[in-house]
Phi, psi and omega in degrees: 000133180229149171239114190065235178252018182258133175270115186289338189281340190256005174230127182239117177255138180224126169235115187261129174236090184291327181299315180265001174061043173227161177228129171268130179224155170229134176100000176240121186260166180299323180300325178286320176303312181296318182302323183272318191251017184304326183290346180260004183250103178286302177209160182242134173262117185272119182258334175206127188186178175227027183278135186264354190239027178278172177258139184269132176254113191292326183291312182272343183067021174255158170266154180217163178244110176292161186305320185290349180255000186293322181299317178296315181299324183294342181268358182286168179274081183291330176302323182287352180288337193080247175284137184219111186228131175209161165230156175270158175209159188270312188230137175298329179300330177292325176292324184299331184248013181295132184274174186299320183297308178295327176296318178297320178294324178291321176298318178297317180301314180292325183281316186263351181061033175201149180287141176287318178235261180265149173277357184236131181248123183300321183293332180264340181054043181284145179262340187221154163230122188246113183240110184230145168237120188053073189323126184098335179274308176223115177232130173239115186236129174268136180238124174296322176240115185294337177302333178298322179292318181296324174297314178302310182300313184297321182280323180296317180295320177297317181294318180294324178298323180292340181269358178296162181309129184297147178278153175269128177279183185301325182270009178085003179276132180288133185237118178280135180252135175261123183265141179285161178299142177287130180303139184298325179295334177284321178297322181294339174297337181269359184303322182293327175288321178298323180296329180275338185101102185237157174235135176246126191244104170288336176301324182258012181293150176232147179210155172221196184292337186258336184202161172242131178239127179244118183282153180228134174234146173269122185253330187111183186270118179231138167244357172254111188283342170295316178294320179300314184293324177298317178294320177300315181298324177290313183293329184291349175269356182249177180298135179289158179270335179198169175214146176256122186239137172246121178273117186284345178274311180275346182059043181231146174272153177213142175250131178241122176269126185258000000 
């Protein structure tokens, strides 16, 4: 997926706000979110979207995706929706008795791309609020449990690393390598960088037969991803702040703070 001449998949920006329980990201798409966290998603209530195959809920006047349709939905072109907003919910019966105030708050959430009060509704027991513009370009996601994001990050980076250009084996045949998930305790070492706003660049990754190195820079807090990318391009010409390394012999990840 590209926006202009930029490939959204190979640069990952993260700004973590633990106090308000949200994460701003660039470079992580809904299909990747679903692939990692599908077991925590019962059904989705669509507040802003362009999906043609959802189910209509007459009481709330929203469309929703039941659990058995989520795999199909995850393959749609969410980037093409423009604004893409949803929350998860457990039971359709909870929607049936939803009162006017929470419905009004959900309408506000879909319209303004921000919660009026809380991002979490007890009656729906939602774990997430997903607010995206050009999915993968600008995503603001609320997590009831922040560990869900760290799980997402660790698996997405491993999966993206596996998609890097294949290495040539001794006989010249290209060999794809599957990278293991980054241990969560290692991901938490990056939390202080995430709080400041960091970028991890597979675009600038380097590898040889013994290791893969992925550079990390601290950029600051951005909600305009054009500005973020401009800052990334400047910083990527300078010394990195940290690097994520995979040792191909020991098959272990390591984080080095520089």
